[in-house]
C-alpha positions in Angstrom: 0.1 -0.1 0.1 1.2 3.5 -1.0 0.4 6.6 1.0 0.8 10.1 -0.3 0.6 13.2 2.1 -0.5 16.3 0.4 0.3 19.9 2.1 -0.7 23.5 1.5 1.8 26.0 2.9 1.6 29.8 2.7 5.3 31.0 2.4 4.2 34.6 3.7 6.1 37.0 1.3 9.1 34.7 0.5 9.9 37.2 -2.3 11.2 39.8 0.4 14.1 37.5 1.1 15.6 37.7 -2.4 17.4 40.4 -4.6 15.4 42.5 -7.1 14.3 40.6 -10.3 16.7 42.8 -12.3 19.7 41.3 -10.4 20.8 37.8 -10.1 18.8 35.7 -7.8 20.5 35.7 -4.3 19.4 35.8 -0.9 19.4 39.2 1.0 21.0 39.1 4.4 18.1 41.0 5.9 14.7 42.0 4.6 11.9 44.5 5.6 8.2 44.1 5.6 5.6 46.6 7.2 8.4 48.7 8.5 10.1 46.0 10.5 13.3 44.3 9.5 14.0 40.6 9.7 17.2 38.3 9.3 16.4 36.2 6.0 18.3 33.2 7.4 16.1 32.8 10.5 12.7 33.2 8.5 13.8 30.9 5.7 15.1 28.4 7.9 12.1 28.3 10.0 9.9 27.9 6.8 12.2 25.0 5.8 11.9 23.5 9.0 8.0 23.5 9.0 8.1 21.9 5.5 10.5 19.4 6.6 8.8 18.5 9.8 5.6 18.0 7.8 7.5 15.7 5.3 4.6 15.8 2.8 5.3 14.4 -0.7 3.3 17.1 -2.5 3.5 20.7 -1.2 1.4 23.7 -2.7 3.4 26.8 -1.9 1.4 30.0 -2.1 3.3 33.4 -1.7 6.2 31.7 -3.3 9.1 34.1 -4.5 8.7 35.8 -8.0 11.4 33.9 -10.0 12.0 30.0 -10.3 15.7 30.6 -9.6 14.9 31.9 -6.3 12.7 29.0 -5.3 15.5 26.7 -6.6 17.9 28.6 -4.2 15.7 28.1 -1.3 15.4 24.4 -2.0 19.1 24.1 -2.6 20.1 26.0 0.6 17.3 24.8 3.1 15.8 21.5 1.6 18.7 19.6 0.4 20.2 16.6 2.3 23.6 15.0 1.7 23.6 17.0 -1.6 20.2 15.9 -2.7 17.1 18.1 -3.2 14.4 17.0 -1.2 12.0 18.4 -3.8 11.6 19.3 -7.4 9.0 22.0 -8.2 6.6 23.5 -10.8 6.1 27.2 -10.5 3.5 29.4 -12.1 4.1 32.4 -14.0 1.3 34.5 -12.6 1.0 36.5 -9.4 3.8 39.1 -9.5 5.8 38.9 -6.3 3.5 36.2 -4.9 3.6 33.2 -7.3 2.3 29.7 -7.0 4.4 26.6 -6.8 4.1 23.0 -6.2 6.9 21.1 -4.6 7.0 17.3 -5.0 9.3 14.5 -4.1 10.7 13.2 -7.3 11.0 9.6 -5.8 7.3 9.5 -4.8 5.6 11.0 -7.9 6.6 10.6 -11.7 6.2 14.3 -12.4 4.2 17.3 -12.2 3.3 18.9 -15.4 1.0 21.9 -16.3 -1.6 20.5 -18.8 -1.9 23.1 -21.6 -4.9 21.3 -23.1 -7.0 21.9 -19.8 -5.5 25.0 -18.2 -7.6 27.3 -20.5 -10.6 26.0 -18.6 -9.2 28.1 -15.6 -7.4 31.1 -16.8 -9.3 32.6 -19.8 -11.0 35.7 -19.1 -14.8 35.5 -18.4 -17.7 38.0 -17.8 -18.7 38.8 -14.2 -20.2 41.6 -12.4 -17.5 42.3 -9.5 -18.8 46.0 -8.9 -22.4 45.3 -8.1 -23.4 47.6 -10.8 -25.5 44.9 -12.7 -23.0 45.3 -15.7 -21.0 42.2 -16.8 -17.3 43.2 -17.6 -14.3 41.0 -18.6 -12.5 39.7 -15.5 -9.4 37.4 -15.0 -7.8 35.6 -12.0 -5.7 38.1 -9.8 -3.4 35.0 -9.9 -4.0 32.1 -12.2 -4.4 29.0 -10.5 -1.4 26.4 -11.1 -2.9 23.3 -12.5 -0.8 20.4 -12.7 -1.1 16.6 -13.4 0.8 14.2 -11.1 1.5 10.5 -11.8 1.1 8.5 -8.8 2.2 5.1 -9.6 0.4 5.1 -12.8 -2.7 6.9 -11.3 -3.4 10.5 -12.6 -3.9 13.1 -9.9 -5.1 16.7 -11.1 -3.9 19.3 -8.6 -5.2 23.1 -8.6 -3.1 25.3 -6.6 -5.1 28.6 -6.0 -4.4 31.7 -4.0 -7.6 33.9 -4.5 -7.9 37.6 -4.3 -7.1 39.1 -0.9 -9.6 40.7 1.3 -6.9 43.3 2.3 -7.9 47.0 2.0 -5.0 49.6 2.5 -5.8 51.9 5.4 -8.9 49.7 6.1 -9.0 50.2 9.8 -8.8 53.9 9.5 -11.5 53.9 6.9 -13.8 51.7 8.9 -13.4 53.9 12.0 -14.1 57.1 10.0 -17.9 57.5 9.6 -17.5 59.6 6.4 -15.2 57.0 4.8 -16.9 53.9 6.2 -19.3 53.5 3.0 -16.1 53.5 0.8 -14.5 50.7 2.8 -17.8 48.8 2.8 -17.9 49.2 -1.1 -14.3 48.0 -1.4 -14.9 45.0 0.8 -17.8 43.9 -1.1 -15.8 44.3 -4.5 -13.1 42.1 -3.1 -15.5 39.5 -2.0 -17.3 39.5 -5.3 -13.9 39.1 -6.9 -13.1 36.1 -4.5 -16.5 34.5 -5.4 -16.3 34.6 -9.2 -12.7 33.3 -9.1 -14.1 30.5 -6.9 -17.0 30.1 -9.3 -14.5 29.8 -12.3 -12.6 27.0 -10.6 -15.9 25.2 -9.8 -17.0 25.3 -13.4 -13.5 24.1 -14.7 -13.6 21.1 -12.2 -17.4 20.3 -13.0 -16.3 20.1 -16.6 -13.6 17.6 -15.9 -16.1 15.4 -13.6 -18.8 15.6 -16.1 -16.2 14.2 -19.0 -14.8 11.5 -16.4 -16.6 11.1 -13.0 -13.6 9.1 -11.7 -11.4 12.2 -12.0 -9.2 12.6 -8.9 -9.0 16.3 -8.3 -7.6 18.3 -5.4 -8.1 22.0 -5.0 -5.9 23.5 -2.4 -4.2 26.6 -1.1 -5.0 29.9 0.4 -8.6 30.7 -0.5 -8.7 34.0 1.6 -12.2 32.7 3.0 -13.2 30.6 5.6 -16.4 28.2 6.5 -19.3 30.2 7.4 -20.0 33.7 6.6 -18.0 36.7 7.8 -19.7 40.3 8.5 -19.9 41.3 4.9 -20.9 37.8 3.6 -23.7 37.5 6.0 -25.1 40.8 6.0 -24.4 42.0 2.5 -23.8 38.9 0.1 -25.4 36.1 1.8 -23.0 33.5 0.7 -19.3 32.4 1.2 -16.6 31.3 -1.0 -15.7 27.8 0.2 -19.4 26.7 -0.3 -19.1 27.8 -4.1 -16.1 25.5 -4.5 -17.6 22.4 -2.7 -20.6 22.5 -5.0 -24.4 22.0 -4.8 -26.3 19.5 -2.8 -28.5 19.2 -5.8 -25.7 17.2 -7.4 -24.4 15.2 -4.4 -22.4 13.1 -6.8 -20.3 16.1 -7.5 -19.9 17.5 -3.9 -16.1 17.9 -3.0 -15.0 16.8 0.4 -13.2 19.1 2.8 -10.2 17.5 4.2 -10.1 19.7 7.2 -13.6 18.8 8.3 -11.7 16.0 10.0 -10.1 18.5 12.5 -11.9 19.2 15.9 -14.0 22.5 15.4 -11.9 24.4 18.0 -8.7 23.5 16.0 -10.3 24.1 12.6 -8.3 27.5 11.8 -5.2 28.4 10.0 -4.8 32.0 10.6 -5.5 34.4 13.7 -5.9 38.1 13.4 -7.7 41.1 15.3 -10.8 42.0 13.3 -11.2 45.6 13.6 -14.8 45.3 12.1 -16.3 42.9 14.5 -13.9 44.1 17.1 -13.0 40.5 17.9 -9.5 39.9 19.2 -7.6 37.0 18.1 -10.3 35.9 15.7 -9.5 32.4 14.2 -10.3 31.5 10.6 -9.6 28.7 8.2 -8.1 30.2 5.3 -6.1 27.3 3.8 -8.0 24.6 2.6 -7.8 21.2 0.8 -10.8 20.0 -1.2 -11.1 16.6 -2.7 -13.2 15.3 -5.6 -15.8 12.8 -5.0 -13.8 10.1 -6.7 -11.0 10.5 -3.9 -13.4 9.9 -1.1 -16.3 7.4 -2.5 -13.8 4.9 -4.1 -14.4 6.0 -7.5 -10.5 6.3 -8.0 -7.8 3.8 -7.0 -6.5 6.9 -5.0 -8.3 7.6 -1.9 -8.3 9.7 1.2 -7.2 8.0 4.3 -10.2 8.3 6.6 -9.6 11.1 9.4 -6.3 12.1 7.8 -7.3 15.8 7.3 -5.1 18.1 9.5 -4.2 21.6 10.3 -0.6 21.4 11.1 -0.8 23.2 14.5 2.1 21.5 16.3 4.5 21.6 13.5 3.8 25.3 13.2 4.1 26.0 16.8 7.6 24.2 16.9 9.0 27.1 14.7 7.8 30.0 16.7 10.4 32.0 18.7 9.5 34.6 21.2 5.9 35.7 20.6 6.1 35.1 16.9 5.2 38.7 16.1 8.3 39.5 14.1 8.5 37.8 10.5 11.9 36.1 11.3 10.3 34.6 14.7 8.0 32.4 12.7 8.0 30.3 9.7 4.6 31.7 8.2 1.6 33.5 9.7 -0.6 30.6 8.3 -0.7 27.0 9.8 -0.4 24.5 6.8 -3.2 22.0 5.9 -2.7 18.6 5.1 -4.2 15.2 3.8 -3.1 11.7 3.2 -4.1 9.8 0.2 -3.5 6.0 -0.4 -3.9 3.3 -2.9 -3.0 -0.5 -3.0 
């Protein structure tokens, strides 16, 4: 019996650690983010320590650096044992300074390829109303999903790495607490969530097309979806929906419903990020932003490759092991997101 562990990791602005793109790829000794300075070797070492401790066979990496040469340097410097790199990788070409990448152990999988005959289902522009003005405009992903096909002992596994549009609004707290500017903030927040929702809908439509053509398709959608289970303030009071539900599918087609790997995690541990929510005035709000969704064939026996029951995780222990001090500085932590994992098997 073969097992395959799959993990999604947010690298938290790995691009900060490297020289400018116009220069040869190299690590900078120190880096800055939001006015704070950090030691590159400490931050990079903690992220590598986290990845090594999880020891997944496939790692979806979001907020990867902007150039493949930089990711190769990270692997060479921090994820190499006895002269052999632990991982090979495929990196997407969309996302500016926050690229998407898929790391994989070459001795466990035959290869990770970007399928040119299917990727257009995801990345071609489409019509959507993201402004709420009842006008359909052409829209495209903020960061194109990284669509890969992996051969696992002759079984095809399709992997879609996603990092959907951020909810972040510059000077958001100031806008929210200023009665004159609050309506502007609300409009921006709703626009961002509509953009996230239409990106999720596009991924859902593409996966449905694959399953309609082949119901036994083994598909994983994973990454930072910038949305958690349930509705946040704006989703509940203004939009009446969230993003994860769109990706999972409709109960009217139960045979096409994706399974959520992190549903295995106890509810009080089902979070991957923690922050102070200035809108609801909730301190240390916990939300699951990092998800692993599995096509029905991976959970109902429709594929030779299946999920190990109860194997969905949020990697709290591995994440906490890399914290120094209070973890508030970037070089005191591996990342500000706890990774999510699941294990697949076939015999």
